C-alpha positions as CSV (number, residue, x, y, z in Angstrom):
1,M,154.7,76.5,17.0
2,D,158.1,78.2,16.3
3,F,161.5,76.9,17.4
4,E,164.3,78.8,19.1
5,P,167.2,77.9,16.8
6,A,170.0,76.1,18.4
7,P,172.9,78.5,19.2
8,E,175.8,76.3,18.0
9,V,177.8,77.3,14.9
10,A,176.9,75.5,11.8
11,G,178.2,71.9,11.8
12,A,178.6,71.8,15.6
13,P,178.4,68.2,16.9
14,A,175.2,68.7,18.9
15,M,173.2,70.1,16.0
16,V,169.9,68.4,15.1
17,V,168.4,69.1,11.6
18,L,164.8,68.8,10.5
19,A,164.8,67.1,7.1
20,L,162.2,67.5,4.4
21,D,162.3,65.5,1.2
22,I,159.7,66.6,-1.4
23,G,158.9,64.5,-4.4
24,G,156.2,64.3,-7.0
25,T,154.3,61.6,-5.2
26,Q,155.4,61.7,-1.6
27,I,156.8,64.1,1.0
28,R,159.0,62.7,3.8
29,A,160.2,64.3,7.0
30,A,162.4,63.3,9.9
31,A,164.9,64.7,12.5
32,I,168.5,63.9,11.7
33,L,171.0,63.5,14.5
34,P,174.7,64.2,14.1
35,D,175.5,60.5,13.6
36,G,173.0,60.3,10.8
37,A,170.2,58.6,12.8
38,L,166.6,59.4,11.9
39,L,164.0,60.2,14.5
40,G,160.3,60.6,14.0
41,R,160.2,59.7,10.3
42,R,156.8,60.6,8.7
43,A,155.5,60.7,5.2
44,A,152.4,61.9,3.3
45,P,151.2,62.1,-0.3
46,T,152.2,65.2,-2.2
47,P,149.0,67.2,-2.9
48,V,150.1,68.1,-6.4
49,A,146.6,68.9,-7.7
50,E,145.8,71.2,-4.8
51,G,148.4,73.9,-5.5
52,A,151.5,75.3,-3.8
53,E,149.7,76.4,-0.5
54,A,148.5,72.8,0.1
55,I,152.0,71.5,-0.4
56,Y,153.4,74.1,2.0
57,R,150.8,73.1,4.6
58,A,151.6,69.4,4.1
59,C,155.3,70.0,4.6
60,T,154.6,72.2,7.7
61,E,152.3,69.6,9.3
62,L,154.9,66.8,8.8
63,L,157.7,68.9,10.2
64,H,155.7,69.9,13.3
65,G,154.7,66.3,13.8
66,V,158.3,65.2,13.7
67,A,159.4,68.0,16.1
68,D,156.5,67.4,18.5
69,D,157.6,63.7,18.9
70,L,161.2,64.6,19.8
71,P,162.5,64.4,23.3
72,A,162.8,67.8,24.8
73,E,166.6,67.9,24.9
74,V,166.8,66.8,21.2
75,R,164.1,69.3,20.2
76,A,166.2,72.1,21.9
77,R,169.1,71.3,19.6
78,V,167.1,71.8,16.3
79,A,169.2,74.3,14.3
80,A,167.7,74.4,10.9
81,I,165.7,72.7,8.2
82,G,167.4,70.9,5.3
83,I,165.2,70.5,2.2
84,S,165.7,68.1,-0.7
85,S,163.5,68.9,-3.7
86,M,162.9,67.9,-7.2
87,G,164.7,70.2,-9.5
88,P,165.7,72.5,-11.0
89,V,166.2,74.7,-8.0
90,D,168.1,77.9,-7.1
91,P,169.9,76.8,-4.0
92,W,171.2,80.2,-3.1
93,R,167.8,81.7,-2.8
94,G,166.1,78.5,-1.7
95,V,163.6,78.6,-4.7
96,V,162.2,75.6,-6.6
97,V,162.5,76.9,-10.2
98,D,160.5,74.7,-12.6
99,P,159.7,71.2,-11.6
100,P,158.2,69.4,-14.6
101,N,155.9,67.1,-12.6
102,V,154.7,69.7,-10.0
103,P,154.0,72.9,-12.0
104,S,152.4,74.6,-9.0
105,L,155.8,74.9,-7.4
106,R,157.3,76.9,-10.3
107,D,159.4,79.7,-8.8
108,A,158.2,78.7,-5.3
109,P,160.2,80.2,-2.4
110,L,160.1,77.0,-0.5
111,A,162.9,77.7,1.9
112,D,161.4,81.1,2.9
113,E,158.0,79.5,3.4
114,M,159.4,76.7,5.7
115,E,161.5,79.2,7.6
116,A,158.6,81.5,8.2
117,R,156.3,78.7,9.2
118,L,158.7,76.8,11.5
119,G,160.8,79.6,12.8
120,V,164.3,78.2,12.0
121,P,166.6,78.8,9.0
122,A,165.9,76.6,6.0
123,F,168.2,75.5,3.2
124,L,167.3,73.8,-0.1
125,D,169.0,71.9,-2.9
126,R,168.1,69.5,-5.7
127,D,167.3,66.0,-4.5
128,T,170.3,64.4,-6.2
129,N,172.7,67.0,-4.7
130,V,171.4,66.3,-1.3
131,A,171.7,62.5,-1.9
132,A,175.3,63.0,-3.0
133,L,175.9,64.8,0.3
134,A,174.5,61.8,2.2
135,E,176.6,59.3,0.3
136,S,179.7,61.5,0.8
137,W,179.0,61.9,4.5
138,L,178.2,58.4,5.7
139,G,177.6,56.3,2.6
140,A,179.3,54.7,-0.4
141,A,181.4,57.8,-1.3
142,R,182.7,58.5,2.2
143,G,186.2,59.9,2.0
144,C,186.0,60.3,-1.8
145,R,186.6,63.8,-3.2
146,D,185.7,63.2,-6.9
147,F,182.6,61.2,-7.7
148,L,179.3,61.2,-9.5
149,Y,176.0,60.2,-7.8
150,V,173.4,58.8,-10.2
151,T,169.9,57.7,-9.3
152,V,167.9,55.5,-11.7
153,S,164.3,55.3,-10.7
154,T,161.1,56.9,-12.2
155,G,163.5,59.5,-13.5
156,L,167.3,59.6,-13.9
157,G,169.2,62.3,-12.1
158,G,172.7,63.0,-10.9
159,A,175.2,65.1,-9.0
160,V,178.8,65.9,-9.6
161,V,181.4,66.2,-6.8
162,H,184.8,67.6,-7.8
163,H,187.6,68.2,-5.3
164,G,185.1,67.6,-2.5
165,R,182.6,70.2,-3.7
166,L,179.3,70.0,-5.4
167,M,179.4,71.3,-8.9
168,L,176.4,73.6,-9.2
169,G,177.0,75.9,-12.3
170,P,175.9,79.5,-12.4
171,D,172.2,78.5,-12.3
172,G,172.4,75.6,-9.9
173,T,171.5,73.0,-12.6
174,A,174.9,71.3,-13.2
175,G,174.8,67.6,-12.8
176,E,171.5,66.9,-14.7
177,L,173.1,63.7,-16.0
178,G,169.8,62.2,-17.1
179,H,169.3,64.8,-19.8
180,V,172.4,64.0,-21.9
181,T,171.3,63.3,-25.4
182,L,172.3,59.8,-26.6
183,M,170.1,59.5,-29.8
184,M,170.5,62.3,-32.3
185,D,167.7,61.2,-34.6
186,G,164.6,61.2,-32.4
187,G,164.3,58.5,-29.8
188,P,161.9,58.1,-26.8
189,R,160.5,61.3,-25.4
190,C,161.9,62.5,-22.1
191,G,159.7,63.9,-19.3
192,C,161.4,67.3,-19.9
193,G,160.1,67.3,-23.5
194,G,163.4,66.4,-25.2
195,A,163.9,63.4,-27.4
196,G,166.7,60.8,-27.1
197,H,167.7,61.7,-23.6
198,L,169.2,59.1,-21.3
199,E,166.3,59.5,-18.9
200,G,163.7,58.8,-21.7
201,I,165.5,55.6,-22.7
202,A,166.6,54.1,-19.4
203,A,164.6,55.5,-16.5
204,G,161.3,54.0,-15.1
205,A,158.9,56.5,-16.7
206,G,160.7,56.2,-20.1
207,L,160.6,52.4,-20.0
208,A,156.9,52.5,-19.1
209,A,156.1,54.8,-22.0
210,Q,158.0,52.7,-24.4
211,A,156.2,49.6,-23.1
212,Q,152.8,51.2,-23.5
213,E,153.7,52.0,-27.1
214,E,154.7,48.4,-27.8
215,A,151.6,47.1,-26.2
216,A,149.4,49.4,-28.3
217,R,151.0,48.3,-31.5
218,G,150.8,44.6,-30.5
219,G,154.5,44.1,-30.4
220,S,154.4,42.0,-27.2
221,A,151.7,39.7,-26.0
222,F,153.1,39.9,-22.4
223,L,152.9,43.7,-22.3
224,R,149.5,43.7,-24.0
225,A,148.1,41.4,-21.3
226,R,149.5,43.5,-18.5
227,A,148.3,46.7,-20.1
228,D,144.7,45.3,-20.0
229,L,144.9,45.2,-16.2
230,A,146.7,48.4,-15.3
231,P,149.0,51.1,-16.7
232,L,152.4,49.6,-17.5
233,T,155.5,50.3,-15.4
234,A,159.2,49.6,-15.6
235,R,158.7,46.6,-13.3
236,D,156.4,45.1,-16.0
237,V,159.2,45.4,-18.5
238,A,161.8,43.9,-16.2
239,E,159.5,41.0,-15.3
240,G,158.7,40.5,-19.0
241,E,162.4,40.1,-19.7
242,L,162.7,37.5,-17.0
243,A,159.6,35.7,-18.4
244,G,161.3,35.5,-21.8
245,D,159.4,38.2,-23.7
246,R,161.6,39.4,-26.6
247,T,160.3,43.0,-26.7
248,C,160.8,43.4,-22.9
249,R,164.3,42.0,-23.3
250,L,165.2,44.4,-26.1
251,L,163.9,47.4,-24.0
252,M,165.8,46.4,-20.9
253,E,169.0,45.7,-22.9
254,R,168.7,49.1,-24.6
255,A,168.2,50.8,-21.2
256,R,171.3,49.1,-19.7
257,R,173.3,49.8,-22.8
258,A,172.3,53.5,-22.8
259,F,173.3,53.8,-19.1
260,A,176.6,52.1,-19.8
261,V,177.4,54.4,-22.8
262,A,176.6,57.4,-20.6
263,C,179.0,56.1,-18.0
264,V,181.8,56.0,-20.6
265,G,181.2,59.6,-21.4
266,W,181.0,60.7,-17.7
267,V,184.3,58.8,-16.9
268,D,186.1,60.6,-19.8
269,A,184.6,64.0,-19.1
270,F,184.8,64.0,-15.2
271,N,187.5,61.5,-14.4
272,P,185.7,60.4,-11.2
273,E,187.0,58.0,-8.6
274,L,183.5,56.6,-8.1
275,I,180.2,56.5,-9.8
276,V,177.7,55.8,-7.0
277,V,174.4,54.4,-8.4
278,G,171.1,54.5,-6.5
279,G,167.4,54.4,-7.3
280,T,164.9,51.7,-7.2
281,L,165.3,50.6,-10.8
282,A,169.1,50.2,-10.6
283,E,168.8,48.5,-7.2
284,R,166.4,45.9,-8.5
285,Q,168.6,45.2,-11.5
286,G,171.7,45.0,-9.4
287,E,174.7,43.6,-11.1
288,R,172.9,43.3,-14.4
289,W,172.8,47.1,-14.5
290,L,176.2,47.9,-12.9
291,G,178.0,45.1,-14.6
292,A,177.1,46.3,-18.1
293,A,178.3,49.8,-17.1
294,R,181.6,48.5,-15.8
295,A,182.2,46.4,-18.9
296,A,181.5,49.4,-21.2
297,V,183.9,51.7,-19.2
298,E,186.6,49.1,-19.2
299,S,186.4,48.5,-23.0
300,S,185.7,52.1,-24.2
301,A,186.7,54.8,-21.8
302,F,190.2,56.4,-21.7
303,R,192.6,54.0,-20.2
304,A,193.7,56.0,-17.1
305,P,190.3,57.1,-15.8
306,A,188.8,53.7,-16.7
307,A,191.5,52.0,-14.6
308,R,190.8,54.3,-11.6
309,V,187.0,54.5,-11.5
310,K,184.7,52.2,-9.5
311,I,181.0,51.9,-10.2
312,V,179.3,51.0,-6.9
313,P,175.8,50.7,-5.5
314,A,174.6,53.5,-3.3
315,Q,174.4,52.8,0.4
316,F,171.2,54.7,1.2
317,G,167.8,53.9,-0.2
318,D,164.6,56.0,0.0
319,D,165.8,58.0,3.0
320,V,168.9,59.4,1.3
321,G,167.2,62.8,0.8
322,L,166.6,63.0,4.6
323,V,170.1,61.9,5.7
324,G,171.7,64.4,3.4
325,A,169.9,67.3,5.1
326,W,172.4,67.3,8.0
327,P,175.5,68.0,5.8
328,L,173.5,70.4,3.7
329,V,172.7,72.5,6.8
330,A,176.2,72.0,8.2
331,Q,177.8,73.5,5.1
332,R,175.4,76.4,4.6
333,R,174.1,77.6,7.9
334,G,175.7,80.9,8.9
335,D,176.9,81.8,5.3
336,P,174.8,84.5,3.8
337,V,175.5,83.5,0.2
338,W,173.0,80.7,0.5
339,R,170.1,83.0,1.2
340,E,171.0,86.2,-0.6
341,K,167.9,88.0,-1.9
342,R,169.5,90.9,-3.7
343,P,167.8,91.4,-7.1
344,G,169.8,91.2,-10.3
345,R,172.6,89.2,-8.6
346,S,174.8,87.4,-11.1
347,H,175.7,84.0,-9.7
348,G,179.0,83.3,-11.6
349,A,180.4,79.9,-10.6
350,S,178.4,80.5,-7.4
351,P,177.8,83.5,-5.3
352,G,181.1,85.2,-4.5
353,G,182.9,82.7,-6.8
354,R,182.4,80.1,-4.1
355,A,181.3,76.5,-4.5
356,A,179.5,74.0,-2.3
357,R,181.5,71.5,-0.4
358,A,180.3,67.9,-0.5
359,T,181.3,67.1,3.1
360,P,179.9,68.6,6.3
361,D,183.3,69.5,7.8
362,A,183.1,72.9,6.1
363,A,180.4,75.0,7.8
364,R,181.0,77.7,5.1
365,A,182.1,77.5,1.5
366,D,185.4,79.2,1.0
Protein backbone atom coordinates (compact mmCIF):
# COMPACT_ATOMS: atom_id res chain seq x y z
CA MET A 1 0.00 0.00 0.00
CA ASP A 2 1.51 3.34 -1.05
CA PHE A 3 1.18 6.64 0.78
CA GLU A 4 0.34 10.05 -0.57
CA PRO A 5 3.22 12.14 0.81
CA ALA A 6 2.16 14.94 3.12
CA PRO A 7 2.17 18.24 1.23
CA GLU A 8 3.94 20.36 3.85
CA VAL A 9 7.40 21.73 3.24
CA ALA A 10 10.20 19.83 4.94
CA GLY A 11 10.31 20.46 8.66
CA ALA A 12 6.71 21.71 8.87
CA PRO A 13 5.26 21.27 12.37
CA ALA A 14 2.60 18.78 11.24
CA MET A 15 5.01 16.39 9.55
CA VAL A 16 5.05 12.73 10.64
CA VAL A 17 8.05 10.56 9.73
CA LEU A 18 8.28 6.80 9.38
CA ALA A 19 11.52 5.76 11.07
CA LEU A 20 13.59 2.71 10.24
CA ASP A 21 16.67 1.62 12.22
CA ILE A 22 18.64 -1.25 10.67
CA GLY A 23 21.28 -3.05 12.70
CA GLY A 24 23.19 -6.26 12.34
CA THR A 25 20.86 -8.15 14.67
CA GLN A 26 17.59 -6.21 14.74
CA ILE A 27 15.45 -3.90 12.62
CA ARG A 28 13.25 -1.36 14.42
CA ALA A 29 10.49 0.85 13.03
CA ALA A 30 8.10 3.49 14.35
CA ALA A 31 6.26 6.64 13.42
CA ILE A 32 7.83 9.80 14.87
CA LEU A 33 5.66 12.80 15.68
CA PRO A 34 6.90 16.42 15.63
CA ASP A 35 7.41 16.37 19.41
CA GLY A 36 9.58 13.25 19.22
CA ALA A 37 6.89 10.84 20.41
CA LEU A 38 6.98 7.31 18.97
CA LEU A 39 3.89 5.52 17.73
CA GLY A 40 3.49 1.91 16.66
CA ARG A 41 7.04 0.80 17.50
CA ARG A 42 7.88 -2.60 16.03
CA ALA A 43 11.00 -4.77 15.77
CA ALA A 44 12.15 -7.94 14.07
CA PRO A 45 15.42 -9.87 13.69
CA THR A 46 17.60 -8.83 10.77
CA PRO A 47 17.57 -11.74 8.27
CA VAL A 48 21.29 -11.36 7.59
CA ALA A 49 21.82 -14.86 6.18
CA GLU A 50 18.92 -14.59 3.72
CA GLY A 51 20.30 -11.75 1.61
CA ALA A 52 19.38 -8.20 0.68
CA GLU A 53 15.89 -8.91 -0.66
CA ALA A 54 14.88 -10.57 2.61
CA ILE A 55 16.11 -7.51 4.50
CA TYR A 56 14.17 -5.19 2.19
CA ARG A 57 11.03 -7.27 2.74
CA ALA A 58 11.47 -7.25 6.52
CA CYS A 59 11.88 -3.46 6.52
CA THR A 60 8.84 -3.01 4.29
CA GLU A 61 6.64 -5.25 6.43
CA LEU A 62 7.62 -3.41 9.60
CA LEU A 63 6.95 0.01 8.08
CA HIS A 64 3.59 -1.07 6.67
CA GLY A 65 2.69 -2.51 10.06
CA VAL A 66 3.54 0.76 11.78
CA ALA A 67 1.58 2.81 9.25
CA ASP A 68 -1.45 0.54 9.33
CA ASP A 69 -1.75 1.04 13.08
CA LEU A 70 -1.71 4.85 12.89
CA PRO A 71 -4.90 6.87 13.30
CA ALA A 72 -6.10 8.09 9.93
CA GLU A 73 -5.31 11.74 10.57
CA VAL A 74 -1.75 10.89 11.66
CA ARG A 75 -1.23 8.56 8.73
CA ALA A 76 -2.27 11.35 6.35
CA ARG A 77 0.62 13.47 7.65
CA VAL A 78 3.36 10.92 6.85
CA ALA A 79 5.87 12.88 4.76
CA ALA A 80 8.87 10.60 4.34
CA ILE A 81 10.97 7.74 5.71
CA GLY A 82 14.10 8.41 7.75
CA ILE A 83 16.57 5.52 7.82
CA SER A 84 19.36 4.88 10.31
CA SER A 85 21.78 2.22 9.10
CA MET A 86 25.05 0.63 10.03
CA GLY A 87 27.83 2.28 8.05
CA PRO A 88 29.57 3.20 6.02
CA VAL A 89 26.90 4.81 3.87
CA ASP A 90 26.63 7.31 1.04
CA PRO A 91 23.99 9.64 2.51
CA TRP A 92 23.59 11.67 -0.67
CA ARG A 93 22.48 8.69 -2.76
CA GLY A 94 20.93 6.76 0.14
CA VAL A 95 23.23 3.77 -0.36
CA VAL A 96 24.64 1.40 2.28
CA VAL A 97 28.25 1.06 1.09
CA ASP A 98 30.10 -1.72 2.88
CA PRO A 99 28.70 -2.85 6.26
CA PRO A 100 31.20 -5.33 7.73
CA ASN A 101 28.60 -7.42 9.56
CA VAL A 102 25.97 -7.53 6.79
CA PRO A 103 27.85 -8.15 3.53
CA SER A 104 24.64 -8.71 1.58
CA LEU A 105 23.91 -4.98 1.90
CA ARG A 106 27.12 -3.93 0.19
CA ASP A 107 26.31 -1.10 -2.24
CA ALA A 108 22.63 -1.56 -1.41
CA PRO A 109 20.31 1.27 -2.62
CA LEU A 110 18.32 1.10 0.57
CA ALA A 111 16.64 4.51 0.33
CA ASP A 112 15.53 3.85 -3.25
CA GLU A 113 14.13 0.46 -2.26
CA MET A 114 12.12 1.84 0.65
CA GLU A 115 10.89 4.76 -1.43
CA ALA A 116 9.72 2.45 -4.21
CA ARG A 117 8.03 0.02 -1.82
CA LEU A 118 6.34 2.59 0.44
CA GLY A 119 5.62 5.41 -1.99
CA VAL A 120 7.14 8.28 -0.01
CA PRO A 121 10.62 9.85 -0.13
CA ALA A 122 13.32 8.09 1.91
CA PHE A 123 16.54 9.49 3.37
CA LEU A 124 19.40 7.53 4.91
CA ASP A 125 22.43 8.21 7.07
CA ARG A 126 24.82 6.29 9.31
CA ASP A 127 23.33 5.25 12.64
CA THR A 128 25.66 7.41 14.72
CA ASN A 129 24.90 10.50 12.65
CA VAL A 130 21.17 9.91 13.09
CA ALA A 131 21.74 9.43 16.82
CA ALA A 132 23.60 12.75 16.95
CA LEU A 133 20.60 14.41 15.28
CA ALA A 134 18.31 12.97 17.96
CA GLU A 135 20.54 14.14 20.81
CA SER A 136 20.85 17.58 19.20
CA TRP A 137 17.11 17.87 18.65
CA LEU A 138 15.66 16.73 21.96
CA GLY A 139 18.45 15.10 23.96
CA ALA A 140 21.68 15.75 25.84
CA ALA A 141 23.11 18.07 23.16
CA ARG A 142 20.03 20.23 22.71
CA GLY A 143 21.13 23.78 21.87
CA CYS A 144 24.79 22.76 21.48
CA ARG A 145 26.51 23.57 18.17
CA ASP A 146 29.86 21.80 18.65
CA PHE A 147 29.77 18.30 20.06
CA LEU A 148 30.76 14.69 19.52
CA TYR A 149 28.37 11.80 19.85
CA VAL A 150 29.96 8.46 20.76
CA THR A 151 28.27 5.12 21.24
CA VAL A 152 30.02 2.30 23.11
CA SER A 153 28.17 -0.95 22.63
CA THR A 154 28.97 -4.04 20.55
CA GLY A 155 30.94 -1.63 18.38
CA LEU A 156 32.19 1.89 19.01
CA GLY A 157 31.02 4.60 16.65
CA GLY A 158 30.72 8.34 16.56
CA ALA A 159 29.56 11.52 14.89
CA VAL A 160 31.03 15.01 14.78
CA VAL A 161 28.87 18.14 14.86
CA HIS A 162 30.67 21.42 14.11
CA HIS A 163 28.92 24.80 14.03
CA GLY A 164 25.59 22.98 14.16
CA ARG A 165 26.34 20.75 11.18
CA LEU A 166 27.19 17.11 10.82
CA MET A 167 30.71 16.62 9.55
CA LEU A 168 30.41 14.11 6.72
CA GLY A 169 33.60 14.36 4.66
CA PRO A 170 33.67 13.81 0.89
CA ASP A 171 32.61 10.16 1.20
CA GLY A 172 30.20 10.42 4.14
CA THR A 173 32.52 8.51 6.47
CA ALA A 174 33.77 11.32 8.75
CA GLY A 175 33.23 10.66 12.44
CA GLU A 176 34.25 6.99 12.54
CA LEU A 177 35.79 7.65 15.95
CA GLY A 178 36.06 3.99 16.90
CA HIS A 179 38.67 3.33 14.24
CA VAL A 180 41.36 5.66 15.52
CA THR A 181 44.52 3.63 16.13
CA LEU A 182 45.74 3.67 19.72
CA MET A 183 48.28 0.82 19.60
CA MET A 184 50.92 1.05 16.91
CA ASP A 185 52.47 -2.37 17.52
CA GLY A 186 49.59 -4.74 16.96
CA GLY A 187 46.90 -4.95 19.60
CA PRO A 188 43.43 -6.52 19.56
CA ARG A 189 41.92 -7.03 16.12
CA CYS A 190 39.03 -4.73 15.24
CA GLY A 191 35.91 -5.88 13.40
CA CYS A 192 37.06 -3.87 10.36
CA GLY A 193 40.22 -5.97 10.19
CA GLY A 194 42.61 -3.37 11.59
CA ALA A 195 44.68 -3.85 14.74
CA GLY A 196 44.99 -1.57 17.74
CA HIS A 197 41.81 0.40 17.01
CA LEU A 198 39.82 1.87 19.87
CA GLU A 199 36.84 -0.30 18.92
CA GLY A 200 38.89 -3.49 19.12
CA ILE A 201 40.14 -2.56 22.59
CA ALA A 202 37.14 -0.97 24.25
CA ALA A 203 33.89 -2.03 22.52
CA GLY A 204 31.79 -5.04 23.44
CA ALA A 205 32.85 -7.30 20.57
CA GLY A 206 36.50 -6.48 21.16
CA LEU A 207 36.27 -7.20 24.87
CA ALA A 208 34.49 -10.48 24.15
CA ALA A 209 37.22 -11.54 21.72
CA GLN A 210 39.96 -10.66 24.21
CA ALA A 211 38.12 -12.55 26.94
CA GLN A 212 37.82 -15.62 24.72
CA GLU A 213 41.58 -15.57 24.11
CA GLU A 214 42.28 -15.28 27.83
CA ALA A 215 39.94 -18.16 28.59
CA ALA A 216 41.58 -20.33 25.92
CA ARG A 217 45.05 -19.75 27.31
CA GLY A 218 43.87 -20.39 30.88
CA GLY A 219 44.56 -16.86 32.10
CA SER A 220 41.30 -16.57 34.05
CA ALA A 221 39.41 -19.26 35.91
CA PHE A 222 36.32 -17.03 35.93
CA LEU A 223 36.31 -16.60 32.15
CA ARG A 224 37.17 -20.24 31.53
CA ALA A 225 34.17 -21.35 33.58
CA ARG A 226 31.87 -18.93 31.76
CA ALA A 227 33.25 -19.96 28.36
CA ASP A 228 32.30 -23.58 29.08
CA LEU A 229 28.65 -22.50 29.29
CA ALA A 230 28.27 -20.02 26.40
CA PRO A 231 30.32 -17.69 24.17
CA LEU A 232 31.79 -14.89 26.24
CA THR A 233 30.50 -11.32 26.07
CA ALA A 234 31.58 -7.96 27.42
CA ARG A 235 29.08 -8.43 30.22
CA ASP A 236 31.05 -11.48 31.39
CA VAL A 237 34.19 -9.35 31.54
CA ALA A 238 32.44 -6.59 33.49
CA GLU A 239 30.91 -9.08 35.91
CA GLY A 240 34.28 -10.78 36.30
CA GLU A 241 35.84 -7.49 37.31
CA LEU A 242 33.18 -6.96 39.96
CA ALA A 243 33.77 -10.53 41.16
CA GLY A 244 37.44 -9.75 41.70
CA ASP A 245 38.95 -11.57 38.71
CA ARG A 246 42.32 -9.99 37.90
CA THR A 247 42.23 -10.67 34.15
CA CYS A 248 38.77 -9.15 33.82
CA ARG A 249 39.85 -6.13 35.83
CA LEU A 250 42.85 -5.55 33.57
CA LEU A 251 40.72 -5.86 30.42
CA MET A 252 38.12 -3.41 31.71
CA GLU A 253 40.75 -0.97 32.98
CA ARG A 254 42.44 -1.02 29.58
CA ALA A 255 39.10 -0.42 27.87
CA ARG A 256 38.28 2.56 30.07
CA ARG A 257 41.80 3.92 29.68
CA ALA A 258 41.70 3.54 25.89
CA PHE A 259 38.42 5.44 25.72
CA ALA A 260 39.79 8.13 28.01
CA VAL A 261 42.95 8.55 25.92
CA ALA A 262 40.81 8.81 22.78
CA CYS A 263 38.71 11.52 24.44
CA VAL A 264 41.86 13.56 25.09
CA GLY A 265 42.70 13.39 21.39
CA TRP A 266 39.16 14.29 20.33
CA VAL A 267 39.06 17.28 22.70
CA ASP A 268 42.34 18.60 21.34
CA ALA A 269 41.41 17.93 17.70
CA PHE A 270 37.77 19.11 17.67
CA ASN A 271 37.42 21.48 20.66
CA PRO A 272 33.84 20.31 21.36
CA GLU A 273 31.53 21.77 23.95
CA LEU A 274 30.20 18.30 24.74
CA ILE A 275 31.05 14.66 24.27
CA VAL A 276 27.75 12.79 24.49
CA VAL A 277 28.31 9.12 25.29
CA GLY A 278 25.67 6.44 24.67
CA GLY A 279 25.57 2.71 24.05
CA THR A 280 24.81 -0.20 26.34
CA LEU A 281 28.37 -0.82 27.51
CA ALA A 282 28.95 2.80 28.52
CA GLU A 283 25.49 3.01 30.10
CA ARG A 284 26.14 -0.05 32.28
CA GLN A 285 29.55 1.23 33.32
CA GLY A 286 28.15 4.66 34.14
CA GLU A 287 30.49 6.94 36.04
CA ARG A 288 33.29 4.37 36.00
CA TRP A 289 33.47 4.91 32.25
CA LEU A 290 32.74 8.64 32.05
CA GLY A 291 34.73 9.55 35.15
CA ALA A 292 37.91 8.03 33.75
CA ALA A 293 37.45 10.04 30.56
CA ARG A 294 36.83 13.29 32.43
CA ALA A 295 39.93 12.77 34.57
CA ALA A 296 42.13 12.09 31.53
CA VAL A 297 40.87 15.16 29.69
CA GLU A 298 41.36 17.35 32.74
CA SER A 299 44.94 16.15 33.24
CA SER A 300 46.14 15.78 29.64
CA ALA A 301 44.14 17.83 27.12
CA PHE A 302 44.95 21.40 26.13
CA ARG A 303 43.90 23.71 28.94
CA ALA A 304 41.30 25.82 27.11
CA PRO A 305 39.26 23.02 25.48
CA ALA A 306 39.65 20.84 28.59
CA ALA A 307 38.12 23.58 30.72
CA ARG A 308 35.21 23.97 28.32
CA VAL A 309 34.19 20.42 27.41
CA LYS A 310 31.68 18.36 29.34
CA ILE A 311 31.44 14.59 28.97
CA VAL A 312 27.84 13.56 29.56
CA PRO A 313 25.63 10.48 29.14
CA ALA A 314 23.29 10.34 26.17
CA GLN A 315 19.62 10.93 26.88
CA PHE A 316 18.21 8.40 24.43
CA GLY A 317 18.74 4.67 24.58
CA ASP A 318 17.87 1.99 22.03
CA ASP A 319 15.34 4.22 20.24
CA VAL A 320 17.82 6.99 19.41
CA GLY A 321 18.02 5.85 15.77
CA LEU A 322 14.25 6.14 15.48
CA VAL A 323 13.92 9.55 17.13
CA GLY A 324 16.67 10.99 14.92
CA ALA A 325 14.70 10.12 11.78
CA TRP A 326 12.49 13.19 12.22
CA PRO A 327 15.30 15.81 12.10
CA LEU A 328 17.01 13.77 9.37
CA VAL A 329 13.96 14.17 7.14
CA ALA A 330 13.32 17.75 8.26
CA GLN A 331 16.77 18.76 7.02
CA ARG A 332 16.84 16.90 3.75
CA ARG A 333 13.37 16.60 2.32
CA GLY A 334 12.99 18.88 -0.66
CA ASP A 335 16.73 19.36 -1.25
CA PRO A 336 17.87 17.42 -4.35
CA VAL A 337 21.50 17.12 -3.22
CA TRP A 338 20.48 14.33 -0.85
CA ARG A 339 19.21 12.07 -3.60
CA GLU A 340 21.31 13.04 -6.62
CA LYS A 341 22.01 10.11 -8.94
CA ARG A 342 24.26 11.73 -11.51
CA PRO A 343 27.13 9.33 -12.32
CA GLY A 344 30.67 10.50 -11.69
CA ARG A 345 29.62 13.25 -9.29
CA SER A 346 32.46 14.48 -7.06
CA HIS A 347 31.21 15.08 -3.55
CA GLY A 348 33.75 17.62 -2.36
CA ALA A 349 32.98 18.63 1.23
CA SER A 350 29.44 17.58 0.36
CA PRO A 351 27.37 18.01 -2.80
CA GLY A 352 27.45 21.63 -3.90
CA GLY A 353 29.91 22.38 -1.11
CA ARG A 354 27.13 22.09 1.43
CA ALA A 355 27.08 20.38 4.79
CA ALA A 356 24.39 18.72 6.84
CA ARG A 357 22.90 20.71 9.66
CA ALA A 358 22.53 18.91 12.97
CA THR A 359 19.31 20.60 13.96
CA PRO A 360 15.92 20.28 12.26
CA ASP A 361 15.31 24.03 11.96
CA ALA A 362 17.00 23.95 8.56
CA ALA A 363 14.90 22.17 6.01
CA ARG A 364 17.72 22.59 3.51
CA ALA A 365 21.49 22.68 3.84
CA ASP A 366 22.80 26.06 2.81
